[in-house]
N, CA, C and O atoms as CSV, one atom per row, in Angstrom:
chain,resi,resn,atom,element,x,y,z
A,1,UNK,N,N,2.603,-14.610,33.613
A,1,UNK,CA,C,1.265,-14.092,33.430
A,1,UNK,C,C,1.296,-13.039,32.324
A,1,UNK,O,O,2.292,-12.338,32.142
A,2,UNK,N,N,0.207,-12.943,31.604
A,2,UNK,CA,C,0.137,-11.986,30.501
A,2,UNK,C,C,-1.151,-11.182,30.570
A,2,UNK,O,O,-2.202,-11.675,30.980
A,3,UNK,N,N,-1.034,-9.941,30.160
A,3,UNK,CA,C,-2.228,-9.128,29.892
A,3,UNK,C,C,-2.611,-9.402,28.455
A,3,UNK,O,O,-1.742,-9.544,27.595
A,4,UNK,N,N,-3.885,-9.476,28.188
A,4,UNK,CA,C,-4.349,-9.775,26.834
A,4,UNK,C,C,-5.154,-8.601,26.307
A,4,UNK,O,O,-6.090,-8.129,26.952
A,5,UNK,N,N,-4.775,-8.140,25.123
A,5,UNK,CA,C,-5.539,-7.097,24.432
A,5,UNK,C,C,-6.205,-7.745,23.225
A,5,UNK,O,O,-5.528,-8.316,22.370
A,6,UNK,N,N,-7.517,-7.656,23.158
A,6,UNK,CA,C,-8.261,-8.212,22.035
A,6,UNK,C,C,-8.184,-7.220,20.881
A,6,UNK,O,O,-8.601,-6.070,21.013
A,7,UNK,N,N,-7.650,-7.670,19.751
A,7,UNK,CA,C,-7.511,-6.811,18.578
A,7,UNK,C,C,-8.665,-7.008,17.597
A,7,UNK,O,O,-9.127,-6.052,16.975
A,8,UNK,N,N,-9.129,-8.256,17.461
A,8,UNK,CA,C,-10.278,-8.583,16.615
A,8,UNK,C,C,-11.010,-9.743,17.269
A,8,UNK,O,O,-10.393,-10.565,17.946
A,9,UNK,N,N,-12.320,-9.815,17.073
A,9,UNK,CA,C,-13.067,-10.958,17.572
A,9,UNK,C,C,-14.328,-11.152,16.747
A,9,UNK,O,O,-14.858,-10.218,16.145
A,10,UNK,N,N,-14.794,-12.404,16.740
A,10,UNK,CA,C,-16.023,-12.720,16.026
A,10,UNK,C,C,-16.707,-13.897,16.700
A,10,UNK,O,O,-16.075,-14.680,17.409
A,11,UNK,N,N,-17.996,-14.008,16.470
A,11,UNK,CA,C,-18.773,-15.149,16.946
A,11,UNK,C,C,-19.790,-15.506,15.877
A,11,UNK,O,O,-20.133,-14.679,15.033
A,12,UNK,N,N,-20.266,-16.729,15.918
A,12,UNK,CA,C,-21.313,-17.155,14.985
A,12,UNK,C,C,-22.650,-17.278,15.696
A,12,UNK,O,O,-23.665,-17.593,15.074
A,13,UNK,N,N,-22.649,-17.032,16.983
A,13,UNK,CA,C,-23.856,-17.213,17.778
A,13,UNK,C,C,-24.704,-15.948,17.767
A,13,UNK,O,O,-24.171,-14.846,17.889
A,14,UNK,N,N,-26.017,-16.095,17.623
A,14,UNK,CA,C,-26.889,-14.917,17.637
A,14,UNK,C,C,-26.890,-14.261,19.013
A,14,UNK,O,O,-26.630,-14.907,20.028
A,15,UNK,N,N,-27.182,-12.985,19.024
A,15,UNK,CA,C,-27.244,-12.261,20.293
A,15,UNK,C,C,-28.455,-12.760,21.066
A,15,UNK,O,O,-29.596,-12.639,20.618
A,16,UNK,N,N,-28.184,-13.312,22.216
A,16,UNK,CA,C,-29.222,-13.786,23.130
A,16,UNK,C,C,-28.734,-13.427,24.522
A,16,UNK,O,O,-27.750,-13.999,24.991
A,17,UNK,N,N,-29.401,-12.489,25.198
A,17,UNK,CA,C,-28.891,-12.010,26.482
A,17,UNK,C,C,-28.778,-13.081,27.557
A,17,UNK,O,O,-28.144,-12.852,28.587
A,18,UNK,N,N,-29.384,-14.251,27.337
A,18,UNK,CA,C,-29.334,-15.293,28.363
A,18,UNK,C,C,-28.416,-16.457,27.984
A,18,UNK,O,O,-28.363,-17.453,28.705
A,19,UNK,N,N,-27.691,-16.348,26.863
A,19,UNK,CA,C,-26.879,-17.474,26.376
A,19,UNK,C,C,-25.383,-17.179,26.426
A,19,UNK,O,O,-24.945,-16.050,26.203
A,20,UNK,N,N,-24.606,-18.232,26.726
A,20,UNK,CA,C,-23.155,-18.173,26.581
A,20,UNK,C,C,-22.843,-18.178,25.093
A,20,UNK,O,O,-23.561,-18.795,24.306
A,21,UNK,N,N,-21.754,-17.477,24.700
A,21,UNK,CA,C,-21.355,-17.439,23.290
A,21,UNK,C,C,-19.857,-17.673,23.177
A,21,UNK,O,O,-19.070,-17.118,23.944
A,22,UNK,N,N,-19.474,-18.499,22.213
A,22,UNK,CA,C,-18.067,-18.787,21.946
A,22,UNK,C,C,-17.532,-17.749,20.967
A,22,UNK,O,O,-18.162,-17.458,19.950
A,23,UNK,N,N,-16.357,-17.189,21.284
A,23,UNK,CA,C,-15.719,-16.167,20.449
A,23,UNK,C,C,-14.370,-16.674,19.978
A,23,UNK,O,O,-13.704,-17.449,20.664
A,24,UNK,N,N,-13.977,-16.221,18.791
A,24,UNK,CA,C,-12.646,-16.452,18.233
A,24,UNK,C,C,-11.977,-15.091,18.182
A,24,UNK,O,O,-12.542,-14.138,17.644
A,25,UNK,N,N,-10.765,-14.992,18.742
A,25,UNK,CA,C,-10.117,-13.684,18.889
A,25,UNK,C,C,-8.671,-13.708,18.398
A,25,UNK,O,O,-7.973,-14.717,18.506
A,26,UNK,N,N,-8.242,-12.572,17.856
A,26,UNK,CA,C,-6.838,-12.292,17.541
A,26,UNK,C,C,-6.381,-11.332,18.624
A,26,UNK,O,O,-6.978,-10.272,18.816
A,27,UNK,N,N,-5.305,-11.708,19.345
A,27,UNK,CA,C,-4.926,-10.970,20.551
A,27,UNK,C,C,-3.447,-10.618,20.584
A,27,UNK,O,O,-2.615,-11.242,19.924
A,28,UNK,N,N,-3.156,-9.605,21.370
A,28,UNK,CA,C,-1.783,-9.232,21.724
A,28,UNK,C,C,-1.605,-9.657,23.186
A,28,UNK,O,O,-2.393,-9.280,24.053
A,29,UNK,N,N,-0.559,-10.445,23.445
A,29,UNK,CA,C,-0.249,-10.905,24.798
A,29,UNK,C,C,0.955,-10.115,25.296
A,29,UNK,O,O,2.027,-10.175,24.694
A,30,UNK,N,N,0.792,-9.385,26.374
A,30,UNK,CA,C,1.866,-8.566,26.937
A,30,UNK,C,C,2.275,-9.197,28.267
A,30,UNK,O,O,1.489,-9.245,29.213
A,31,UNK,N,N,3.506,-9.676,28.320
A,31,UNK,CA,C,3.988,-10.405,29.487
A,31,UNK,C,C,4.628,-9.472,30.508
A,31,UNK,O,O,4.931,-8.316,30.214
A,32,UNK,N,N,4.826,-9.999,31.712
A,32,UNK,CA,C,5.374,-9.203,32.814
A,32,UNK,C,C,6.721,-8.573,32.473
A,32,UNK,O,O,7.048,-7.499,32.979
A,33,UNK,N,N,7.509,-9.235,31.616
A,33,UNK,CA,C,8.815,-8.677,31.237
A,33,UNK,C,C,8.706,-7.746,30.024
A,33,UNK,O,O,9.716,-7.377,29.423
A,34,UNK,N,N,7.464,-7.368,29.668
A,34,UNK,CA,C,7.144,-6.459,28.557
A,34,UNK,C,C,7.385,-7.046,27.168
A,34,UNK,O,O,7.345,-6.313,26.180
A,35,UNK,N,N,7.635,-8.357,27.072
A,35,UNK,CA,C,7.676,-8.963,25.749
A,35,UNK,C,C,6.240,-9.086,25.238
A,35,UNK,O,O,5.291,-9.180,26.016
A,36,UNK,N,N,6.110,-9.083,23.924
A,36,UNK,CA,C,4.789,-9.125,23.296
A,36,UNK,C,C,4.739,-10.285,22.316
A,36,UNK,O,O,5.675,-10.519,21.552
A,37,UNK,N,N,3.631,-11.003,22.356
A,37,UNK,CA,C,3.354,-12.053,21.385
A,37,UNK,C,C,1.938,-11.846,20.862
A,37,UNK,O,O,1.101,-11.230,21.523
A,38,UNK,N,N,1.684,-12.366,19.671
A,38,UNK,CA,C,0.359,-12.290,19.062
A,38,UNK,C,C,-0.142,-13.702,18.814
A,38,UNK,O,O,0.647,-14.613,18.563
A,39,UNK,N,N,-1.436,-13.879,18.883
A,39,UNK,CA,C,-1.991,-15.194,18.597
A,39,UNK,C,C,-3.505,-15.208,18.678
A,39,UNK,O,O,-4.146,-14.234,19.072
A,40,UNK,N,N,-4.053,-16.355,18.289
A,40,UNK,CA,C,-5.497,-16.559,18.303
A,40,UNK,C,C,-5.901,-17.304,19.563
A,40,UNK,O,O,-5.096,-18.004,20.177
A,41,UNK,N,N,-7.169,-17.139,19.937
A,41,UNK,CA,C,-7.718,-17.946,21.014
A,41,UNK,C,C,-9.232,-18.067,20.827
A,41,UNK,O,O,-9.878,-17.225,20.202
A,42,UNK,N,N,-9.762,-19.134,21.389
A,42,UNK,CA,C,-11.199,-19.313,21.522
A,42,UNK,C,C,-11.522,-19.046,22.980
A,42,UNK,O,O,-10.784,-19.471,23.869
A,43,UNK,N,N,-12.618,-18.344,23.233
A,43,UNK,CA,C,-12.987,-18.035,24.610
A,43,UNK,C,C,-14.503,-17.855,24.696
A,43,UNK,O,O,-15.136,-17.350,23.770
A,44,UNK,N,N,-15.061,-18.274,25.810
A,44,UNK,CA,C,-16.496,-18.130,26.041
A,44,UNK,C,C,-16.780,-16.805,26.733
A,44,UNK,O,O,-16.010,-16.348,27.578
A,45,UNK,N,N,-17.899,-16.200,26.358
A,45,UNK,CA,C,-18.376,-14.973,26.999
A,45,UNK,C,C,-19.674,-15.309,27.732
A,45,UNK,O,O,-20.573,-15.947,27.184
A,46,UNK,N,N,-19.744,-14.864,28.980
A,46,UNK,CA,C,-20.945,-15.099,29.785
A,46,UNK,C,C,-22.158,-14.408,29.155
A,46,UNK,O,O,-22.003,-13.495,28.344
A,47,UNK,N,N,-23.353,-14.843,29.527
A,47,UNK,CA,C,-24.560,-14.178,29.019
A,47,UNK,C,C,-24.563,-12.688,29.354
A,47,UNK,O,O,-24.074,-12.279,30.407
A,48,UNK,N,N,-25.111,-11.895,28.460
A,48,UNK,CA,C,-25.171,-10.441,28.666
A,48,UNK,C,C,-25.921,-10.096,29.940
A,48,UNK,O,O,-25.563,-9.145,30.635
A,49,UNK,N,N,-26.961,-10.861,30.252
A,49,UNK,CA,C,-27.711,-10.557,31.469
A,49,UNK,C,C,-26.982,-11.019,32.730
A,49,UNK,O,O,-27.489,-10.864,33.840
A,50,UNK,N,N,-25.781,-11.590,32.548
A,50,UNK,CA,C,-24.911,-11.956,33.667
A,50,UNK,C,C,-23.604,-11.164,33.589
A,50,UNK,O,O,-22.601,-11.565,34.179
A,51,UNK,N,N,-23.611,-10.049,32.869
A,51,UNK,CA,C,-22.443,-9.179,32.790
A,51,UNK,C,C,-21.673,-9.255,31.485
A,51,UNK,O,O,-20.971,-8.306,31.136
A,52,UNK,N,N,-21.783,-10.361,30.749
A,52,UNK,CA,C,-21.118,-10.477,29.456
A,52,UNK,C,C,-19.604,-10.564,29.505
A,52,UNK,O,O,-18.944,-10.350,28.488
A,53,UNK,N,N,-19.035,-10.875,30.672
A,53,UNK,CA,C,-17.578,-10.930,30.786
A,53,UNK,C,C,-17.030,-12.221,30.181
A,53,UNK,O,O,-17.760,-13.191,29.978
A,54,UNK,N,N,-15.734,-12.210,29.901
A,54,UNK,CA,C,-15.069,-13.379,29.338
A,54,UNK,C,C,-14.837,-14.421,30.419
A,54,UNK,O,O,-14.585,-14.082,31.575
A,55,UNK,N,N,-14.922,-15.685,30.040
A,55,UNK,CA,C,-14.699,-16.794,30.962
A,55,UNK,C,C,-13.272,-17.291,30.785
A,55,UNK,O,O,-12.995,-18.093,29.892
A,56,UNK,N,N,-12.379,-16.821,31.625
A,56,UNK,CA,C,-10.996,-17.296,31.571
A,56,UNK,C,C,-10.963,-18.723,32.109
A,56,UNK,O,O,-11.514,-18.999,33.175
A,57,UNK,N,N,-10.325,-19.623,31.383
A,57,UNK,CA,C,-10.312,-21.030,31.781
A,57,UNK,C,C,-8.906,-21.602,31.698
A,57,UNK,O,O,-8.705,-22.685,31.149
A,58,UNK,N,N,-7.943,-20.889,32.235
A,58,UNK,CA,C,-6.547,-21.333,32.241
A,58,UNK,C,C,-6.069,-21.773,30.861
A,58,UNK,O,O,-5.416,-22.804,30.701
A,59,UNK,N,N,-6.415,-20.958,29.877
A,59,UNK,CA,C,-5.926,-21.207,28.530
A,59,UNK,C,C,-6.711,-22.229,27.731
A,59,UNK,O,O,-6.314,-22.585,26.621
A,60,UNK,N,N,-7.825,-22.708,28.282
A,60,UNK,CA,C,-8.588,-23.718,27.560
A,60,UNK,C,C,-10.036,-23.282,27.403
A,60,UNK,O,O,-10.625,-22.704,28.317
A,61,UNK,N,N,-10.593,-23.560,26.255
A,61,UNK,CA,C,-12.012,-23.313,26.002
A,61,UNK,C,C,-12.572,-24.548,25.307
A,61,UNK,O,O,-11.976,-25.056,24.357
A,62,UNK,N,N,-13.700,-25.022,25.773
A,62,UNK,CA,C,-14.342,-26.178,25.145
A,62,UNK,C,C,-14.909,-25.749,23.799
A,62,UNK,O,O,-15.681,-24.794,23.722
A,63,UNK,N,N,-14.529,-26.451,22.744
A,63,UNK,CA,C,-15.038,-26.177,21.401
A,63,UNK,C,C,-16.080,-27.265,21.116
A,63,UNK,O,O,-15.740,-28.448,21.133
A,64,UNK,N,N,-17.345,-26.893,20.853
A,64,UNK,CA,C,-18.395,-27.898,20.724
A,64,UNK,C,C,-18.228,-28.853,19.546
A,64,UNK,O,O,-18.681,-29.996,19.616
A,65,UNK,N,N,-17.589,-28.409,18.471
A,65,UNK,CA,C,-17.379,-29.291,17.315
A,65,UNK,C,C,-16.346,-28.665,16.385
A,65,UNK,O,O,-16.073,-27.466,16.443
A,66,UNK,N,N,-15.784,-29.503,15.534
A,66,UNK,CA,C,-14.861,-29.006,14.507
A,66,UNK,C,C,-15.603,-28.047,13.583
A,66,UNK,O,O,-15.034,-27.052,13.133
A,67,UNK,N,N,-16.872,-28.341,13.296
A,67,UNK,CA,C,-17.663,-27.478,12.407
A,67,UNK,C,C,-17.776,-26.067,12.973
A,67,UNK,O,O,-17.643,-25.096,12.229
A,68,UNK,N,N,-18.017,-25.939,14.270
A,68,UNK,CA,C,-18.108,-24.613,14.897
A,68,UNK,C,C,-16.772,-23.895,14.788
A,68,UNK,O,O,-16.723,-22.715,14.441
A,69,UNK,N,N,-15.685,-24.606,15.084
A,69,UNK,CA,C,-14.352,-24.009,14.994
A,69,UNK,C,C,-14.082,-23.527,13.564
A,69,UNK,O,O,-13.602,-22.412,13.363
A,70,UNK,N,N,-14.388,-24.362,12.586
A,70,UNK,CA,C,-14.157,-23.982,11.191
A,70,UNK,C,C,-15.012,-22.787,10.779
A,70,UNK,O,O,-14.554,-21.930,10.024
A,71,UNK,N,N,-16.245,-22.721,11.267
A,71,UNK,CA,C,-17.117,-21.580,10.950
A,71,UNK,C,C,-16.555,-20.283,11.524
A,71,UNK,O,O,-16.579,-19.245,10.863
A,72,UNK,N,N,-16.051,-20.345,12.755
A,72,UNK,CA,C,-15.473,-19.148,13.372
A,72,UNK,C,C,-14.230,-18.686,12.614
A,72,UNK,O,O,-14.057,-17.492,12.371
A,73,UNK,N,N,-13.374,-19.623,12.243
A,73,UNK,CA,C,-12.162,-19.274,11.497
A,73,UNK,C,C,-12.528,-18.707,10.127
A,73,UNK,O,O,-11.945,-17.713,9.692
A,74,UNK,N,N,-13.481,-19.327,9.450
A,74,UNK,CA,C,-13.916,-18.832,8.139
A,74,UNK,C,C,-14.485,-17.423,8.250
A,74,UNK,O,O,-14.227,-16.584,7.386
A,75,UNK,N,N,-15.249,-17.155,9.294
A,75,UNK,CA,C,-15.819,-15.818,9.475
A,75,UNK,C,C,-14.713,-14.790,9.706
A,75,UNK,O,O,-14.783,-13.678,9.181
A,76,UNK,N,N,-13.694,-15.151,10.487
A,76,UNK,CA,C,-12.565,-14.245,10.712
A,76,UNK,C,C,-11.845,-13.945,9.399
A,76,UNK,O,O,-11.420,-12.812,9.173
A,77,UNK,N,N,-11.708,-14.933,8.545
A,77,UNK,CA,C,-11.067,-14.710,7.237
A,77,UNK,C,C,-11.896,-13.768,6.377
A,77,UNK,O,O,-11.353,-12.867,5.739
A,78,UNK,N,N,-13.207,-13.973,6.357
A,78,UNK,CA,C,-14.097,-13.092,5.590
A,78,UNK,C,C,-14.001,-11.662,6.111
A,78,UNK,O,O,-14.051,-10.710,5.332
A,79,UNK,N,N,-13.864,-11.509,7.430
A,79,UNK,CA,C,-13.754,-10.182,8.041
A,79,UNK,C,C,-12.376,-9.557,7.830
A,79,UNK,O,O,-12.168,-8.392,8.168
A,80,UNK,N,N,-11.422,-10.328,7.267
A,80,UNK,CA,C,-10.125,-9.770,6.905
A,80,UNK,C,C,-9.010,-9.927,7.916
A,80,UNK,O,O,-7.927,-9.378,7.715
A,81,UNK,N,N,-9.238,-10.659,8.999
A,81,UNK,CA,C,-8.174,-10.803,9.995
A,81,UNK,C,C,-7.858,-12.264,10.326
A,81,UNK,O,O,-7.080,-12.523,11.244
A,82,UNK,N,N,-8.425,-13.199,9.621
A,82,UNK,CA,C,-8.253,-14.612,9.946
A,82,UNK,C,C,-6.991,-15.261,9.426
A,82,UNK,O,O,-6.815,-16.467,9.601
A,83,UNK,N,N,-6.110,-14.515,8.795
A,83,UNK,CA,C,-4.859,-15.080,8.279
A,83,UNK,C,C,-3.632,-14.394,8.866
A,83,UNK,O,O,-2.540,-14.486,8.306
A,84,UNK,N,N,-3.807,-13.716,9.975
A,84,UNK,CA,C,-2.664,-13.014,10.584
A,84,UNK,C,C,-1.720,-14.009,11.238
A,84,UNK,O,O,-2.120,-15.103,11.635
A,85,UNK,N,N,-0.455,-13.604,11.344
A,85,UNK,CA,C,0.545,-14.405,12.044
A,85,UNK,C,C,1.359,-13.495,12.945
A,85,UNK,O,O,1.471,-12.291,12.714
A,86,UNK,N,N,1.920,-14.101,13.972
A,86,UNK,CA,C,2.811,-13.365,14.863
A,86,UNK,C,C,4.075,-13.051,14.079
A,86,UNK,O,O,4.657,-13.956,13.480
A,87,UNK,N,N,4.526,-11.784,14.063
A,87,UNK,CA,C,5.745,-11.451,13.324
A,87,UNK,C,C,6.981,-12.169,13.859
A,87,UNK,O,O,7.965,-12.322,13.136
A,88,UNK,N,N,6.940,-12.609,15.116
A,88,UNK,CA,C,8.064,-13.340,15.707
A,88,UNK,C,C,7.576,-14.739,16.059
A,88,UNK,O,O,7.099,-14.979,17.169
A,89,UNK,N,N,7.696,-15.654,15.114
A,89,UNK,CA,C,7.206,-17.013,15.335
A,89,UNK,C,C,8.276,-17.922,15.928
A,89,UNK,O,O,8.166,-19.143,15.812
A,90,UNK,N,N,9.298,-17.368,16.553
A,90,UNK,CA,C,10.381,-18.175,17.107
A,90,UNK,C,C,10.030,-18.754,18.472
A,90,UNK,O,O,10.834,-19.478,19.059
A,91,UNK,N,N,8.864,-18.451,18.976
A,91,UNK,CA,C,8.440,-18.952,20.287
A,91,UNK,C,C,7.225,-19.853,20.111
A,91,UNK,O,O,6.565,-19.817,19.073
A,92,UNK,N,N,6.931,-20.663,21.129
A,92,UNK,CA,C,5.778,-21.577,21.021
A,92,UNK,C,C,4.456,-20.839,20.991
A,92,UNK,O,O,3.401,-21.467,20.902
């Protein structure tokens, strides 16, 4: 199990308090043995009027289309964090 710290995140969806929104995030994963890994993830956030919490889905998030995924990645690059890599890429 890992604790996840969100370092950067972006979405292309307009703010709508009643809508789910897909986010693209750059995260630090801190494992029980205190090892650290970095990586990207897609994750859904519940509607703001339902608390706005993240929807953990056992490591999976439904991506509605390749176009949406590409838009999120492009936005992260424009924001300056979309080309980061884990300094230790020796793990999966």
